[in-house]
C-alpha positions in Angstrom: 19.9 18.7 37.7 18.8 19.3 34.5 15.2 21.3 34.7 12.3 20.8 32.0 13.3 24.1 30.3 16.8 23.1 30.2 15.5 19.2 28.5 13.3 21.4 26.1 16.1 23.7 25.5 18.4 20.4 24.6 15.3 19.0 22.8 14.8 21.7 20.6 18.9 22.3 19.8 19.1 18.5 19.1 15.8 18.8 16.7 17.3 22.0 14.7 20.6 20.2 14.5 19.1 17.0 13.3 16.8 18.9 10.8 19.5 20.8 9.4 21.7 17.7 9.0 18.8 16.1 6.9 18.1 19.0 4.4 22.1 19.9 4.0 22.8 15.8 3.9 20.0 15.3 1.4 21.8 18.9 -0.8 25.5 16.9 -0.2 24.0 13.7 -1.4 22.2 15.2 -4.6 24.9 17.6 -5.6 28.1 14.5 -5.1 25.8 12.3 -6.8 24.7 14.7 -10.0 28.5 15.8 -10.5 29.2 12.0 -10.7 26.9 11.8 -13.1 29.0 13.8 -15.6 31.7 10.9 -15.3 32.0 8.1 -18.3 32.7 5.7 -15.1 29.0 6.9 -13.7 26.8 6.8 -16.8 27.5 3.3 -17.7 26.8 2.6 -14.0 23.3 3.9 -14.2 22.9 2.7 -18.0 21.7 -1.0 -16.6 19.0 1.0 -14.1 17.7 3.4 -16.8 17.2 1.0 -19.6 15.1 -1.2 -17.6 12.8 1.7 -16.1 9.4 2.6 -17.4 9.6 6.1 -17.0 13.0 6.5 -18.4 14.2 3.7 -20.8 12.8 6.0 -24.1 15.6 8.9 -23.3 18.2 6.3 -24.8 16.6 6.3 -28.2 17.1 10.0 -28.0 20.2 10.9 -26.1 23.7 9.2 -26.1 24.4 7.2 -22.7 26.6 10.2 -21.6 24.1 12.4 -22.5 21.0 10.7 -20.6 23.5 10.8 -17.3 24.4 14.5 -17.7 20.7 15.3 -18.6 20.1 13.7 -14.9 23.6 14.8 -13.4 22.0 18.5 -14.4 18.6 18.0 -12.2 20.0 16.3 -9.4 22.7 19.2 -8.9 19.9 22.3 -9.8 17.5 20.1 -7.3 20.4 20.4 -4.4 21.0 24.0 -5.0 17.4 24.7 -5.0 17.0 23.0 -1.8 20.0 24.5 -0.2 18.6 28.1 -0.8 16.0 27.5 2.1 17.0 30.4 4.5 17.3 32.7 1.2 14.4 31.8 -1.1 11.9 29.3 1.0 10.5 29.0 -2.4 13.3 28.1 -4.5 13.3 25.3 -1.9 10.0 23.8 -2.2 10.5 23.6 -5.6 13.9 21.6 -5.1 12.2 19.7 -2.1 9.6 18.7 -4.5 12.4 17.7 -7.5 14.0 15.6 -4.6 10.5 13.8 -4.0 10.0 13.3 -8.0 14.1 12.0 -8.2 13.7 9.5 -5.0 10.5 8.1 -6.1 12.3 7.3 -9.5 15.3 6.0 -8.1 13.3 3.9 -5.9 11.2 2.5 -8.9 14.5 0.9 -9.8 13.9 -1.6 -7.4 10.7 -3.0 -8.9 11.9 -2.4 -12.7 15.5 -3.5 -12.6 16.2 -7.3 -12.1 17.8 -7.3 -8.6 16.6 -9.9 -6.0 19.1 -12.3 -5.2 16.9 -15.8 -4.9 20.0 -18.2 -4.0 19.6 -16.8 0.1 16.3 -18.3 0.4 15.4 -14.4 1.4 13.7 -11.7 -1.2 17.5 -10.4 -0.4 18.4 -7.8 -2.2 21.7 -7.9 -4.5 24.1 -4.9 -3.8 23.4 -3.6 -7.2 20.5 -2.3 -7.7 19.2 -3.3 -4.1 21.2 -2.6 -1.8 22.5 0.9 -2.3 18.6 2.1 -3.5 16.9 1.3 -0.4 18.8 4.7 1.3 16.0 6.4 -0.9 13.6 5.6 1.4 15.7 7.9 4.2 16.1 10.2 1.2 12.5 10.4 0.1 11.3 10.5 4.0 13.9 13.6 4.2 12.7 15.3 1.0 9.1 15.2 2.1 10.2 16.7 5.3 12.0 19.4 3.1 8.8 20.0 0.8 6.2 20.5 4.0 8.9 22.6 6.0 9.6 24.9 2.9 6.3 25.2 2.0 5.7 26.4 5.3 8.2 28.5 5.3 6.9 30.2 2.5 3.5 30.8 3.3 4.9 31.8 6.8 2.7 29.3 8.9 4.3 28.5 12.1 3.1 25.3 14.5 3.3 25.5 18.3 4.5 22.5 19.9 0.9 21.4 20.7 0.2 21.4 17.1 3.1 19.1 16.4 2.4 16.8 18.9 -1.5 16.4 17.7 0.0 15.8 14.0 2.3 12.9 15.4 
């Protein structure tokens, strides 16, 4: 029979694994998608999203379709690398996590600026593009916000006790 201490140890281990997967899952997603931005396929795929964005559409007046995609790719890859440095340079992870929060917010804004609601289903259902594939960014945003807070705590050297964390939750 498992003791309370055993359950606490398993609980802490699972939380650590989950949080590690959360941070480095976001790193992998941003890194991979960022690298994809350097391909003509991805540059053309994001064009309808970016050109409808009130925050980003101006870029096409200044830079080519591939140039805009490359710029976004550089930002996403840099964000991923900075987040991944958490163990060695927590302040880098603070910057990267903040960049990830902004990236997710910009991406989620496409839900409101790009045509994508599917009226024929009788429910405000999201079309596959842009809607359904953008919803994952809500989870990524949550993970980026968590990573930002955790990284800030690591920079400041602040540790929360289990009791404090319970009170916060």
